[in-house]
C-alpha positions as CSV (number, residue, x, y, z in Angstrom):
1,M,0.0,-13.6,6.0
2,N,-1.8,-16.1,5.0
3,I,-5.6,-16.2,5.8
4,L,-6.0,-19.3,7.6
5,T,-3.4,-18.4,10.3
6,E,-5.4,-14.5,10.0
7,I,-8.3,-15.9,11.1
8,T,-7.3,-18.2,14.0
9,T,-4.8,-15.2,15.7
10,R,-8.0,-13.2,15.6
11,A,-10.4,-16.0,16.8
12,T,-7.8,-16.8,19.6
13,S,-6.5,-13.0,20.4
14,P,-8.7,-11.3,23.7
15,T,-12.2,-10.2,22.4
16,P,-13.3,-6.8,23.8
17,P,-15.7,-6.6,26.4
18,F,-18.6,-5.1,23.9
19,F,-18.5,-7.9,21.6
20,R,-18.1,-10.7,24.3
21,K,-21.7,-8.8,25.7
22,L,-22.4,-9.4,21.5
23,K,-21.9,-12.8,21.2
24,K,-23.6,-13.5,24.4
25,A,-26.8,-11.5,22.7
26,G,-26.1,-13.4,19.7
27,L,-26.1,-17.1,21.1
28,L,-29.5,-16.5,23.1
29,I,-31.1,-15.3,19.7
30,T,-29.4,-18.6,18.0
31,A,-30.8,-20.7,20.7
32,V,-34.4,-19.3,20.7
33,G,-35.2,-19.2,17.2
34,T,-33.4,-23.2,17.0
35,A,-36.1,-23.9,19.8
36,V,-38.4,-22.5,17.6
37,L,-37.7,-24.6,14.2
38,T,-37.4,-28.0,16.6
39,A,-40.9,-27.3,18.5
40,P,-42.8,-30.0,18.3
41,G,-46.5,-29.7,16.8
42,V,-48.2,-27.7,14.1
43,V,-45.7,-24.5,14.0
44,P,-46.7,-22.1,11.6
45,A,-44.7,-21.9,8.1
46,V,-44.1,-17.9,8.0
47,L,-42.9,-18.3,11.9
48,L,-40.6,-21.5,10.7
49,T,-39.7,-18.7,8.1
50,Y,-38.5,-15.8,10.3
51,A,-37.3,-18.7,12.9
52,G,-34.8,-19.6,10.3
53,Y,-33.7,-15.7,9.8
54,V,-33.0,-15.7,13.1
55,V,-30.8,-18.5,13.3
56,T,-28.8,-17.2,10.4
57,A,-28.4,-13.6,12.0
58,G,-27.2,-14.4,15.5
59,T,-24.4,-16.9,13.8
60,V,-23.9,-14.0,11.8
61,L,-23.7,-11.8,15.6
62,I,-21.5,-14.5,16.8
63,S,-18.8,-14.8,14.3
64,I,-18.3,-11.4,13.8
65,S,-18.2,-10.8,17.6
66,Q,-15.6,-13.7,17.8
67,L,-13.4,-12.2,15.2
68,A,-13.5,-8.6,16.9
69,V,-9.7,-8.1,18.8
70,D,-9.1,-6.2,21.3
71,D,-6.0,-3.9,20.7
72,S,-6.1,-1.2,22.8
73,P,-2.4,-1.7,25.1
74,G,-4.3,-1.5,28.4
75,E,-2.9,0.2,31.1
76,L,-0.8,3.8,30.0
77,Q,3.4,3.7,31.1
78,L,5.1,6.4,31.9
79,N,8.7,6.6,31.2
């Protein structure tokens, strides 16, 4: 299967509940880092460096969480 087709399929498939929570946490982490990076006024260089790392970590967490696929069959059907 083509790698782009696989990524598209995984991105549009249902996500497990645990990874949906992780995705929301990643969005929050990324938002906090972005707020620090775009804060007006004088911000210490160390804080800006860590904010960049936080934005990167949040973005990676969102990406991984989005590509997790729920392969569970749902309800078991007994014949």
